[in-house]
Backbone bond lengths (Angstrom), bond angles and torsions (degrees), N, CA, C in turn:
res aa  C-N    CA-C-N  psi(-1)  N-CA   C-N-CA  omega(-1)  CA-C   N-CA-C  phi
1 M - - - 1.457 - - 1.534 108.74 -
2 N 1.301 116.00 125.68 1.458 121.87 -178.43 1.532 108.78 -91.24
3 T 1.318 116.47 97.10 1.461 120.03 -176.44 1.529 112.26 -69.48
4 E 1.326 116.93 -28.12 1.472 119.39 179.67 1.525 110.84 -65.05
5 L 1.328 116.80 -41.37 1.463 120.76 177.97 1.527 110.89 -65.58
6 I 1.313 116.72 -42.87 1.469 120.71 178.92 1.517 110.32 -63.26
7 R 1.326 117.11 -41.82 1.463 120.51 178.26 1.515 111.84 -63.31
8 N 1.321 117.63 -40.56 1.465 121.01 178.30 1.526 111.11 -63.93
9 I 1.324 116.76 -42.11 1.467 120.44 177.90 1.519 110.43 -63.92
10 L 1.323 116.75 -43.18 1.467 120.01 179.45 1.530 111.06 -64.96
11 N 1.324 118.17 -35.17 1.463 120.58 177.08 1.523 111.59 -66.72
12 I 1.333 116.83 -38.68 1.460 120.17 176.96 1.523 110.49 -65.51
13 V 1.327 117.11 -41.95 1.469 120.77 177.34 1.519 110.22 -63.09
14 F 1.331 116.83 -41.26 1.458 120.32 178.15 1.522 111.86 -61.37
15 M 1.326 116.68 -44.78 1.470 119.53 -179.94 1.526 111.40 -64.09
16 A 1.325 117.01 -37.94 1.466 120.40 177.27 1.523 110.78 -65.32
17 L 1.330 116.83 -42.02 1.467 119.99 178.12 1.520 111.85 -68.21
18 A 1.317 117.59 -36.18 1.461 120.04 177.50 1.523 110.66 -64.95
19 L 1.320 116.54 -41.52 1.463 120.16 176.05 1.530 110.92 -64.24
20 A 1.320 116.22 -41.17 1.468 120.24 177.57 1.525 110.87 -63.61
21 A 1.327 117.55 -34.71 1.461 120.88 178.35 1.526 110.99 -66.03
22 V 1.316 116.80 -42.24 1.461 119.91 178.11 1.524 110.51 -63.59
23 I 1.321 116.22 -41.75 1.463 119.79 179.52 1.523 110.89 -65.59
24 T 1.344 117.13 -44.49 1.467 119.04 -179.34 1.528 112.01 -67.79
25 Y 1.319 117.14 -26.89 1.462 119.17 177.56 1.530 111.21 -61.13
26 F 1.324 115.87 -38.98 1.453 119.74 -177.54 1.521 113.74 -92.09
27 V 1.331 118.17 -23.17 1.463 121.11 -172.11 1.526 112.73 -102.13
28 A 1.320 117.76 -42.30 1.468 121.11 -171.54 1.525 111.06 -70.11
29 S 1.311 114.00 140.55 1.462 118.83 178.92 1.531 111.41 -81.50
30 D 1.342 116.77 -25.19 1.460 121.28 179.99 1.533 109.04 -102.59
31 F 1.325 116.70 124.26 1.461 121.46 -176.73 1.532 111.82 -68.71
32 K 1.343 117.41 -22.05 1.461 120.76 -179.73 1.526 111.87 -63.43
33 I 1.315 117.20 -33.02 1.465 120.39 178.47 1.522 109.78 -61.67
34 F 1.311 116.74 -43.38 1.462 121.40 177.22 1.527 110.80 -60.65
35 I 1.315 116.92 -43.78 1.471 121.00 179.72 1.523 111.01 -62.33
36 Y 1.340 117.17 -42.25 1.470 120.76 -179.57 1.527 111.58 -65.82
37 V 1.317 116.74 -40.83 1.471 119.89 179.22 1.525 110.01 -67.11
38 C 1.321 117.11 -41.23 1.475 120.49 176.97 1.526 111.25 -63.32
39 A 1.314 117.06 -41.65 1.462 120.67 179.08 1.520 111.00 -63.31
40 A 1.321 116.98 -40.17 1.464 120.14 177.72 1.521 110.52 -64.15
41 A 1.332 117.48 -41.95 1.461 121.04 178.75 1.529 110.96 -63.05
42 I 1.303 116.80 -41.80 1.466 120.63 179.87 1.525 110.65 -65.87
43 C 1.329 117.60 -40.16 1.470 120.63 178.20 1.525 111.34 -62.85
44 V 1.328 116.82 -42.71 1.466 120.37 178.45 1.521 110.12 -63.26
45 K 1.320 116.93 -41.71 1.477 119.99 179.99 1.523 110.86 -66.91
46 L 1.315 118.57 -37.21 1.464 120.86 177.69 1.519 111.41 -65.47
47 I 1.328 117.53 -38.22 1.459 120.54 176.87 1.524 109.97 -62.80
48 E 1.327 116.29 -44.24 1.462 120.15 178.20 1.529 111.07 -63.47
49 F 1.306 116.85 -40.05 1.462 122.19 178.66 1.526 110.93 -60.38
50 F 1.335 116.33 -46.99 1.461 119.26 -179.96 1.527 112.04 -67.16
51 L 1.329 116.76 -34.64 1.459 118.41 175.14 1.520 111.67 -64.42
52 R 1.311 116.88 -37.07 1.460 120.79 -178.24 1.521 111.08 -68.53
53 F 1.322 118.12 -43.90 1.455 119.99 -171.22 1.523 114.30 -99.72
54 M 1.326 118.18 -16.57 1.462 119.12 -177.81 1.525 112.79 -99.80
55 L 1.334 116.94 -21.84 1.476 117.96 -179.52 1.504 111.18 -109.70
């Protein structure tokens, strides 16, 4: 299993979700959508973090 490749993919997903969070903050009428997108981005980053330091 190539953890470096998985980490790079997770970082790209995180950056896309972070950008989506910024966009939803200004565009979405419901604040919950922003919270859900931010939570998803944080979960992806935590997975990448654990892959970096635990494996």
